[in-house]
C-alpha positions in Angstrom: 105.2 155.4 148.5 107.2 152.3 147.7 107.3 152.0 144.2 109.3 148.6 142.3 110.3 149.0 139.2 111.9 146.7 136.8 114.6 147.8 134.7 113.5 147.0 131.0 116.2 145.1 129.4 115.8 144.5 125.7 116.2 140.8 124.6 118.9 139.6 122.9 117.3 137.5 119.9 120.7 135.3 119.6 120.2 134.4 123.2 116.8 133.1 122.5 117.6 131.2 119.3 120.4 129.6 121.3 117.9 128.6 123.9 115.6 126.9 121.4 118.6 125.1 119.2 119.6 123.4 122.6 115.6 122.8 123.3 115.5 121.1 120.0 118.7 119.2 120.1 117.8 117.9 123.8 114.4 116.9 122.5 116.3 114.7 119.8 119.1 113.2 121.6 116.2 112.2 124.5 113.9 110.8 121.3 116.9 108.5 119.8 118.3 107.4 123.6 114.4 106.5 124.7 113.4 105.1 121.2 116.9 103.0 121.2 116.4 101.6 125.0 112.4 100.8 124.4 113.1 99.5 120.7 116.6 98.4 119.8 116.2 95.1 120.7 114.5 94.7 117.7 115.7 97.2 115.4 119.1 96.0 113.5 122.3 97.9 114.3 123.0 99.4 111.2 119.4 101.2 111.4 119.4 102.5 115.0 123.4 104.3 114.1 121.4 105.7 111.2 119.0 107.2 113.0 121.4 108.3 115.4 124.1 110.1 113.1 121.2 111.9 111.5 120.0 114.6 113.5 116.2 116.2 113.1 115.7 119.2 111.2 113.4 121.6 113.2 112.4 124.3 110.6 110.2 127.5 111.0 106.9 126.9 109.2 108.5 128.5 105.9 111.9 126.5 106.4 109.6 123.4 106.7 107.5 124.0 103.6 110.5 125.1 101.4 112.0 121.9 102.5 109.1 119.6 102.0 108.2 120.7 98.0 112.4 120.3 97.7 111.7 116.9 98.4 108.4 116.0 97.7 108.4 118.1 94.9 104.8 119.5 96.1 103.9 121.6 99.0 102.8 119.9 102.3 99.4 119.3 103.2 97.8 121.9 105.6 98.4 120.4 108.8 101.9 118.5 108.2 104.1 119.1 110.6 106.8 116.6 109.7 108.0 114.3 107.4 110.9 111.6 107.2 112.5 110.0 103.3 114.1 106.7 104.5 118.2 107.5 104.8 117.7 110.9 105.3 117.5 113.5 108.5 113.8 114.0 110.0 112.1 116.8 109.7 109.7 118.4 112.2 107.8 122.0 111.7 108.6 124.2 114.7 105.1 125.8 114.4 103.2 124.4 117.4 105.7 124.1 119.6 103.5 122.1 121.8 103.8 118.9 119.1 107.2 119.2 118.6 108.3 116.4 120.5 105.5 114.1 119.6 105.7 115.3 116.0 110.1 114.3 116.6 109.5 111.1 118.0 107.1 109.8 115.2 109.4 110.8 112.4 111.9 108.9 114.5 109.9 105.8 114.5 109.9 105.9 110.8 113.7 106.1 110.8 113.4 102.9 112.7 110.4 100.7 111.0 111.4 98.0 108.6 111.3 99.0 104.8 108.2 96.3 104.4 106.3 97.9 107.3 104.3 99.9 105.0 104.0 97.2 102.8 102.6 94.6 105.9 99.9 97.5 107.8 99.2 99.1 104.2 99.7 103.5 103.9 97.2 104.3 106.4 97.9 101.8 109.2 101.0 102.0 108.9 100.5 105.9 109.9 98.3 104.9 112.5 100.9 102.6 114.4 103.9 104.9 113.9 101.2 107.4 115.7 100.3 104.8 118.2 103.9 103.7 118.9 104.7 107.5 119.4 102.1 108.6 121.6 102.8 105.5 123.9 106.5 107.1 124.0 105.6 110.4 124.7 103.7 108.8 127.6 100.7 111.3 127.2 97.1 111.3 125.8 96.2 114.1 124.0 94.1 116.1 126.0 91.0 117.0 123.9 90.9 119.9 121.4 94.6 119.0 120.8 95.2 118.3 117.1 95.9 114.7 116.8 97.7 112.9 113.4 95.9 110.3 111.7 93.3 109.9 114.4 91.4 107.0 112.5 94.3 104.8 112.0 95.9 105.6 115.1 92.4 103.8 116.6 92.6 101.5 114.3 95.9 100.6 115.2 95.3 100.9 119.0 92.5 98.2 118.4 94.9 96.0 116.4 98.0 95.7 119.0 94.9 94.7 121.9 93.6 92.2 120.1 97.0 90.6 118.7 99.3 91.9 120.7 102.3 94.8 121.2 105.3 92.0 119.8 103.3 90.7 117.2 102.5 94.3 116.2 106.6 95.5 116.7 108.2 92.5 115.5 105.8 93.5 112.0 106.8 97.3 112.6 110.7 96.9 113.2 111.7 93.4 111.5 109.0 92.9 108.5 108.4 90.0 109.8 104.4 89.4 110.0 104.5 86.2 110.6 103.5 86.2 114.7 100.6 89.0 113.4 99.5 86.6 110.3 98.9 83.6 113.1 97.2 86.1 115.7 94.8 87.5 113.2 94.0 84.1 111.8 93.3 82.8 114.9 90.9 86.1 115.7 88.8 85.0 113.0 88.9 81.6 113.9 87.5 82.4 117.4 84.7 84.7 116.2 83.3 82.4 112.9 80.0 81.0 114.4 79.8 77.7 114.9 78.4 75.2 112.6 74.6 73.7 113.6 
């Protein structure tokens, strides 16, 4: 009888750690490249450079919670897997490996957004726009059952982009220029007003 035996070799943790570090670095570098190509024409060069010079910090769940608490003063809420403070590196939890690429894009988009964007959109819609742009950039809609960040906010942002156009939303998000967004929203309101009889 022929037996095919596989020699059992112990796994080298150092090798696995190196591969993961390389994977995370590749995800981060590709994210910076894609976002620069896609939105570089809307973002000032110094903001693009700042983003490129601050590698994302990929952290285990305990490391992520510790870093979040150190910066925010409170532990992260359940489900939080990424955060970014303006002018600082992004932090991404590696607890759910499948969500790492999209979370990295989401946090990097925050770094590229104009400081006025949260005020223009309001905090919830700002997160929704960030998530909608992130999903579009990744190029894959979440499958049913996948955890989704900001689902209602993202749906509202997607509807807004369809109503007023990507260019109006992107100018407000990346440049802090809400003129086109306001004009198109006003036009949309005028179109839906009932005619006087």
